[in-house]
C-alpha positions in Angstrom: -4.6 28.0 -16.2 -4.3 26.9 -12.6 -1.3 25.7 -10.5 -0.9 22.0 -9.8 -1.9 22.2 -6.1 -5.2 23.9 -7.1 -5.7 21.2 -9.7 -5.1 18.4 -7.2 -7.6 20.1 -4.8 -10.3 20.2 -7.5 -9.7 16.6 -8.4 -9.9 15.4 -4.7 -13.1 17.4 -4.2 -14.7 15.2 -6.9 -13.4 11.9 -5.6 -15.9 10.0 -3.5 -15.1 6.6 -1.8 -16.7 3.9 -3.9 -18.1 1.7 -1.2 -16.9 -1.6 0.3 -16.9 -5.3 -0.3 -15.7 -8.4 1.6 -12.7 -10.3 0.3 -10.9 -13.4 1.6 -7.9 -12.4 3.8 -5.4 -13.8 1.2 -6.8 -11.2 -1.3 -6.5 -8.4 1.2 -2.8 -7.5 0.6 -2.6 -3.8 -0.4 -6.3 -3.2 0.1 -7.7 -0.6 2.5 -9.7 -1.6 5.5 -13.3 -0.4 5.3 -14.0 -0.8 9.0 -12.3 -1.2 12.3 -11.2 -4.8 13.1 -11.7 -5.6 16.8 -10.3 -8.8 18.2 -13.1 -11.2 19.0 -10.9 -13.6 20.9 -7.7 -13.5 22.9 -4.5 -14.5 21.0 -3.5 -16.9 22.4 -6.9 -17.9 23.5 -5.6 -19.8 26.6 -2.5 -19.9 28.9 0.2 -21.9 27.1 3.7 -23.1 27.7 6.6 -21.2 26.2 8.9 -24.2 26.7 9.0 -28.0 26.6 8.9 -28.9 30.3 6.7 -29.6 33.2 3.7 -27.6 34.5 3.8 -27.3 38.3 2.5 -25.2 41.2 5.4 -23.0 42.1 4.7 -23.4 45.9 5.3 -27.2 45.6 9.0 -26.4 44.6 9.7 -23.7 47.2 12.1 -26.0 49.2 13.8 -27.7 46.3 17.6 -27.7 46.3 20.2 -29.9 44.8 20.8 -31.5 48.2 17.1 -31.7 49.0 15.3 -32.2 45.7 11.5 -32.4 45.2 10.1 -35.3 43.2 6.5 -35.2 41.9 4.4 -37.8 40.0 3.7 -37.1 36.4 -0.1 -37.0 36.0 -0.5 -36.4 32.2 1.2 -35.4 29.1 -0.1 -32.3 27.2 0.8 -31.6 23.5 0.0 -28.4 21.6 -3.6 -28.8 20.5 -4.7 -31.0 23.5 -7.6 -30.0 25.6 -6.4 -29.7 29.2 -9.6 -28.6 30.8 -10.1 -31.9 32.6 -6.7 -31.9 34.3 -6.8 -30.3 37.8 -4.0 -28.9 39.8 -2.5 -30.8 42.7 0.8 -31.9 44.2 2.0 -33.4 40.9 3.4 -32.3 37.6 2.2 -32.3 34.0 4.6 -32.9 31.2 3.9 -30.2 28.6 5.2 -29.3 25.1 5.7 -25.7 23.7 2.3 -24.2 23.0 0.4 -26.7 25.1 -2.6 -25.6 27.2 -1.5 -25.0 30.8 -4.3 -26.5 33.0 -6.0 -24.5 35.7 -4.2 -24.8 39.0 -0.7 -24.8 37.6 1.3 -21.5 37.7 4.7 -22.3 36.3 6.5 -24.4 33.7 10.0 -25.7 34.4 12.2 -26.3 31.4 12.8 -30.0 30.7 16.6 -29.3 30.7 16.4 -28.4 34.5 14.7 -31.6 35.6 15.4 -35.3 36.0 12.7 -38.0 35.2 12.3 -41.8 35.3 9.2 -41.6 33.1 6.7 -41.7 35.8 8.1 -39.0 38.2 10.1 -35.8 37.7 12.6 -34.3 40.1 13.4 -30.7 40.6 16.5 -29.2 42.2 15.6 -25.5 42.5 12.5 -23.3 43.1 10.6 -21.8 40.2 9.1 -18.3 40.0 5.3 -18.0 39.7 4.4 -17.4 36.1 7.7 -18.8 34.7 7.5 -19.9 31.0 3.7 -19.4 30.8 2.2 -17.1 28.2 -1.0 -15.6 29.4 -4.2 -15.7 27.4 -4.4 -12.5 25.3 -0.6 -11.8 25.8 -0.3 -11.1 22.1 -3.8 -9.6 21.4 -6.5 -9.2 23.9 -10.2 -9.7 23.1 -11.7 -6.2 22.4 -8.5 -4.6 21.2 -8.7 -2.5 18.1 -6.2 -4.3 15.9 -6.7 -2.5 12.6 -8.3 0.9 12.0 -10.5 1.8 9.0 -8.4 3.4 6.3 -5.2 1.4 6.9 -3.6 -0.6 4.1 -3.1 -4.3 4.8 0.5 -5.3 4.4 1.6 -8.9 3.6 2.5 -9.5 7.3 -0.9 -8.4 8.4 -2.6 -11.3 6.8 -1.3 -13.7 9.4 -2.7 -11.6 12.2 -6.1 -11.6 10.5 -5.9 -15.4 10.3 -4.8 -15.6 13.9 -8.0 -13.7 14.9 -10.0 -16.3 13.1 -11.2 -14.1 10.2 -11.8 -15.6 6.9 -12.9 -12.4 5.2 -12.5 -8.7 5.8 -14.3 -5.6 4.5 -12.2 -3.5 2.2 -13.0 -0.4 0.1 -13.6 -1.1 -3.5 -11.0 0.0 -6.0 -12.3 1.9 -9.1 -12.9 0.2 -12.4 -10.8 1.9 -14.9 -10.7 2.3 -18.7 -7.6 3.4 -20.5 -7.8 4.9 -24.0 -4.9 6.0 -26.1 -5.6 8.3 -29.0 -3.9 9.2 -32.3 -3.7 8.1 -35.9 0.0 7.8 -35.6 0.0 5.0 -33.0 1.0 1.4 -33.7 1.1 -1.4 -31.2 4.5 -3.0 -30.4 5.2 -6.0 -32.5 3.8 -4.5 -35.7 5.8 -3.0 -38.5 6.5 0.7 -38.1 5.5 2.6 -41.3 6.6 6.2 -42.1 4.9 8.7 -39.9 4.0 6.2 -37.2 5.3 5.6 -33.6 4.8 2.8 -31.2 2.1 3.1 -28.5 4.3 3.4 -25.4 1.7 5.3 -23.4 -0.7 2.4 -23.2 2.0 0.4 -21.4 3.4 3.2 -19.3 0.1 4.3 -17.9 -1.3 0.8 -17.4 1.8 -0.2 -15.4 1.5 2.8 -13.2 -2.3 2.5 -12.4 -3.0 -1.2 -12.6 -2.2 -1.8 -8.9 -4.7 0.9 -7.9 -7.8 -0.3 -9.7 -10.3 -3.1 -9.4 -10.2 -3.8 -13.1 -8.4 -2.2 -16.0 -10.0 -2.2 -19.4 -7.7 -1.3 -22.4 -9.9 0.1 -25.1 -8.8 0.2 -28.8 -6.8 3.2 -29.8 -9.2 6.0 -31.0 -8.6 7.5 -34.4 -8.8 11.2 -34.6 -12.5 11.8 -35.2 -15.2 13.5 -33.0 -17.5 10.5 -33.3 -14.8 8.1 -32.2 -14.1 10.1 -29.1 -17.7 10.4 -28.2 -18.2 6.6 -28.4 -15.1 5.9 -26.4 -16.1 8.3 -23.6 -19.4 6.6 -23.1 -17.8 3.4 -21.6 -19.1 2.5 -18.2 -16.1 2.8 -15.8 -15.5 4.7 -12.5 -12.5 6.4 -14.1 -11.5 6.9 -17.7 -7.9 7.8 -18.6 -7.0 9.1 -22.1 -3.7 10.0 -23.5 -3.4 12.7 -26.3 -5.7 15.0 -28.1 -5.9 17.6 -25.3 -3.7 20.3 -26.7 -4.5 22.9 -29.4 -4.1 21.0 -32.7 -6.8 20.5 -35.3 -7.3 16.9 -34.2 -7.2 17.5 -30.4 -10.8 16.5 -30.0 -11.1 15.1 -26.5 -12.4 18.3 -24.8 -15.1 19.1 -27.3 -16.2 15.4 -27.5 -16.4 15.2 -23.7 -18.5 18.4 -23.4 -20.7 17.3 -26.3 -21.8 14.1 -24.4 -22.3 15.7 -21.0 -19.0 15.6 -19.2 -18.5 18.7 -17.0 -15.1 20.3 -17.3 -13.4 21.0 -14.0 -10.2 22.3 -15.5 -8.1 22.2 -18.7 -4.4 23.1 -18.5 -2.2 23.4 -15.5 0.9 25.6 -15.0 3.4 22.7 -15.0 6.1 21.4 -17.3 5.7 18.8 -18.6 1.9 18.1 -18.6 0.4 21.5 -19.2 -2.6 20.5 -21.3 -4.1 18.0 -18.8 -7.9 17.9 -18.8 -10.2 16.8 -16.0 -13.9 16.4 -16.1 -16.7 14.6 -14.3 -20.0 13.0 -15.2 -22.1 12.1 -12.1 -19.5 10.2 -9.9 -17.4 9.2 -12.9 -14.0 10.9 -13.6 -12.2 11.6 -16.8 -8.5 12.3 -16.9 -7.3 13.6 -20.3 -3.5 13.2 -20.1 -1.2 14.8 -22.7 0.1 12.6 -25.5 3.8 13.2 -25.0 5.1 10.1 -23.1 6.9 11.9 -20.3 4.0 14.3 -19.8 1.6 11.4 -19.6 3.7 9.7 -16.9 4.2 12.8 -14.8 0.6 13.7 -14.8 -0.5 10.2 -14.0 1.9 10.2 -11.0 0.8 13.6 -9.7 -2.9 13.6 -10.4 -4.3 10.2 -11.4 -2.7 7.9 -8.8 -3.6 10.0 -5.7 -7.2 10.2 -7.0 -7.4 6.5 -7.4 -6.1 6.0 -3.9 -8.7 8.4 -2.5 -11.5 6.6 -4.4 -10.2 3.4 -2.8 -10.6 4.7 0.7 -7.0 5.4 1.5 -6.6 8.0 4.2 -3.1 9.1 3.2 -3.8 9.3 -0.5 -1.5 12.2 -1.3 2.2 11.1 -1.4 4.1 13.5 0.8 6.9 15.5 -1.0 10.3 15.4 0.6 12.6 18.6 0.9 15.8 18.7 -1.1 18.2 21.0 -2.7 19.0 21.0 -6.4 22.4 20.2 -7.9 23.2 23.5 -9.7 24.8 21.7 -12.6 21.4 20.2 -13.5 19.4 23.4 -13.2 17.6 24.8 -16.2 15.3 27.8 -17.0 11.6 27.3 -16.8 8.5 29.5 -16.8 6.2 26.9 -15.2 6.5 24.6 -12.2 9.0 22.0 -13.4 8.1 18.4 -12.4 11.0 16.4 -13.9 12.5 12.9 -13.3 15.9 12.9 -11.6 18.2 11.2 -9.1 18.6 11.8 -5.4 21.4 11.2 -2.9 22.2 12.2 0.6 25.2 14.3 1.5 24.7 13.7 5.3 22.9 17.0 5.8 19.9 16.3 3.5 18.9 15.2 0.0 20.6 16.5 -3.2 18.5 16.2 -6.3 19.6 16.4 -10.0 17.3 16.6 -13.0 17.6 14.0 -15.8 19.6 15.4 -18.6 16.8 14.8 -21.1 14.9 18.1 -21.7 12.0 17.0 -24.0 8.6 16.2 -22.7 8.5 13.4 -25.3 11.6 11.8 -23.8 10.2 8.8 -21.9 13.9 7.7 -21.5 14.2 10.5 -18.9 12.5 8.1 -16.5 15.3 5.5 -16.9 17.4 5.1 -13.8 15.5 8.0 -12.1 14.6 7.8 -8.4 11.4 9.8 -8.8 10.2 13.3 -9.7 11.7 16.7 -8.7 9.4 19.6 -8.2 10.9 23.1 -8.8 8.9 26.3 -8.6 9.6 29.2 -10.8 10.6 31.5 -8.1 11.3 29.1 -5.3 13.5 29.7 -2.2 17.2 28.9 -2.0 19.2 27.2 0.6 23.0 28.0 0.8 22.8 29.3 -2.8 21.1 26.1 -4.1 17.4 26.0 -5.3 15.1 24.4 -2.7 13.0 21.7 -4.4 10.7 18.9 -3.4 10.9 15.3 -4.4 8.4 12.4 -5.0 10.0 8.9 -4.8 8.7 6.3 -7.2 8.1 3.9 -4.3 5.5 6.3 -2.9 3.2 5.5 -5.8 3.0 1.8 -5.0 
């Protein structure tokens, strides 16, 4: 057996980015940029007014006072979206609305509330500073700026920036196509009558909910009955990643490993020194990956969180694909003996000096309900350090898997 960090390392060494494709910007949320995005225009592309007011030359108002105001003729009116390139500067004013194109030759905008007008002229009672209320071209983003770097994840608020740059599509890394296979003669789909000796197939729904966001497509294959031929047929499916649950332990019908090896999958490892999830199996065939997760529901969820999701994120081109673990100390009341690295659901809270973690009270690897009301997973080594008499642990928050 190997430790979980070695297992992760072996998995990541076999994960190659799958390539890229173009998607419309409204489909880019959560996707990973496949290339740098460099601004091809200034945003705004022209000088524009930050206020409703009047565009002027600041030098024309240098002598303006309340007792000696300056009155200028209004040459034109500019609304947002108007082309002002034909308007030239001179000893006159231009009425302009917020966002309007400030014509060449004008170097300030006076707020409408600070003026008086009869409709054809406008009067000013104070000087104005050069550049007042004008937003320069490229004040937000300058042409040539690197706006997004390859490997970043597009957030919802990034989409408007892409649109503001005039982009209709962006190149993103392709997410893997994934097939999920649950195994076992005992499984029954929810909604059907539960006969003696049967259980409902919770793994199908737990694992698909965890991984669906991280794959291009998710195929749910029919549950495999416990036969070598059935396993071999299922493992021939053409997906970037195959995830199975069950049939990886030491029982007479735990046939995944021999079936995989029979049809050419190369075993990378089988069994990791963790609890729950010890029997996890990982194999490759060309660039395709096979994750054989344990059948116990909590074991399947834990191994999907620690091994499968980071691998899917690496395949998708994400640079920070391994969720960082946060330091914490364990509430002694929740501690328990263990002979392997314990990765168990629990609650976290801060005491002002750091995070305090407490394991779920459930102790069975079949207890999916241990996940209820948990904040994430707590990692406790067999002989880990202590802080002020409390075991030092690390935690993975559920939101880090999004």
